C-alpha positions, 0 to 999 in steps of 0.5 A: 843299862843295855836294853839287852845283855851282851855276851862274849863267848870266851875260852877261859871264862866260858862267857863275858857278860856286858850289861852297861852301855858305857862298857859296850860303847868302850869295847867298840871304840877304835882304841880298844879295838886296836887291842885285837892287833896286839898279842898278849904275849909278844914273841912267845908265839915263836916258842909256843905256837898257840900263843896268839891271843890278843890283849883285847881278849885279855882285857875282856877277861880282866873286866869279867873277873872284876865284874864277878867280884863286884857282883859278889860283894854287892850280892852280899852287901859287904859294908866295906865295898863302896857301891858308887865305885863300880863303874870306875872299877869296871872301866879301869879293868877293861881299859888297863892295857889300852896303852900297850904297844906292839911287842910292848915290853921290847919297845918299852926297853929300847925307846924308854916308853911306858905303856901305863903312861900311854894309857893315861894319855889315851884316857885324858887325850883327844880320843874316842875313849875319852869322849865316851868316858866324859859323856857318862861323867866329866870326871870319869876319865880322870878317875880311871887315869888315877886308878891306872896311876895307882893314885885313886882315892879309893885304894880298893878299886886299885887293888882290884886291878893292881895288887899281888892278887888282882883280876889282871894276874888271875886272867893272864895266868889262866888265859896264857896257860890255855893258849900255850897248851901248858898246865902250869897257870891253872888254879882254882879261880872260882874258889878264890872268887868266893873267898875274897872280901872288901876290908878297910880299903883293900881286898883280903882273903877269907882264911879258909881260902889260904890253899886256893891262894897258895895254888895260885902263887905256885901257878904264877911261879911255874908260868914265869920260869916255864913260859914267860922266861923261856929261853927260846922266847928270850932269844926272839925278844933279843933279836926284836930288840936288836932290830930296833937298836940297830934302826935307832943307830942307823937313824942317828948316823943319817942312814937313808932307809929304803922304806920307813913307815911315819909312825915307826920313824917318829918312834925312833926319833922320840917324837911320836904323837898320840895318833901315831902311837895309836897307829902302831900295831903288830901287823905294821911292825911286822910289815916294817920288818918284811920291808927292812929285809931288803935294806942295804944295811946287811945287819938290819936286813939280817936281823929282820930275816931272822925274826920274820923266819924264826932263825933265832939265836941258839944259847949256852947255859952257865951257872956263872961266867967270868969276865975273862971268859967273856973277853975271850968270847968277844975277842973271838967273835970280833976276829970272825967279823961278828960284832959282839954288840949284835951277835952275842948277848948275855941274858942275866936273869937277875937283871929281870927279878921276878917276885913270886911274892913279896911279904912287904909292901914293895914290888920289882917295879918300885910301885907299891903292892900290899901283901895278901892278907888273911881274914881270920875268924876272929876279924884279925889279919895275918899276912899269908906267908906267916901262915903258909910254909909253901908261900914263905918258901917261894917268897922273894927273888928267884935267880935263874942261870946265865944264858949266852945267845949267839948265831950258831951257824955262823960259828960252825961255818968258821969253826976252823978259826976258833981256838980249842977253848972257844970250841969247848965253851960252844960245844963245837966239834971239828968236822970228821 
């Protein structure tokens, strides 16, 4: 234990308390400090200007919620909580996001990386975090890695960090709502923490807490469709992916970049080392984009200019769109000299299915997450959707509408070359 408790002032939880020297040392490691330079919500700051918070603050929040849950379990002496797992759980909560890259999900999509794999590499590789964990216990790095991989023998520890009602989700909903200035993600965290119970290797909810969980799931639903899947944020993500896609394409053709940061180059080539990966942060990526605005490849330069100066693509919305209409639009773009591969993109919401809640043991990413179970007064368990009409009604997949993204100003500039049908589709009027 630390000689004196350390306290972080936090806008969401008021305070984050650190009593363990191991946790304090991990927070001060270079790999964990790197999370200060990676935004929690990627490009969402281009839609909600307050969304500048980092994965560092989120990770502290997940640690704090986990600490409070464990403290409650130990204070009430629940027999189903294995007390010896406290430090493994706290370390996993704190370190669950250390493998994220800048603009993580967009980079993962383009380059086929996996932040959980990189998290494990950091835990087990030649890193400061590995040395700190090993000094505490030679088996601790592997134990924490297994929690991240969801293979740890004590499934209750995994469920604290990764489940349909976990510390990770509870923190990011509250934190993202706070920093985006929205109310969608707010729910009664205090009530939920009071009704959680360890039970036969997992975390369940006391049946009197059902309404608090309903509120949590509705908040999750609203945040995804009002913030995380916001069409303007999707536009910025599309341009970000197109930048990396163009850079990959140019590299494959032997293009000579006027400037290339070594770690970015290794990422594009697919041979990024652990040290190189850890050197990546959003400042480096944005500096790269600022330099690429002067590249001789006009398309790459334009895409980087758009991203750096928030010149995002506009969008039109469809309930459905026919293959014939798409072909006509692609042909029109090509005739205008606009490569459809880069200047138009259909965002299919069902390509990114979002589960508000699944009643069965499954999830959108194929990694099993057990349903939320209510602990009845007689000691039996019931799955929440069987007791709650609200949860039952929002369970399963939700599919939104189609969005077609495009550079509006380029179409308007050449409106005289567009057919009447294309003008109607994009709501472009002739000059008066």
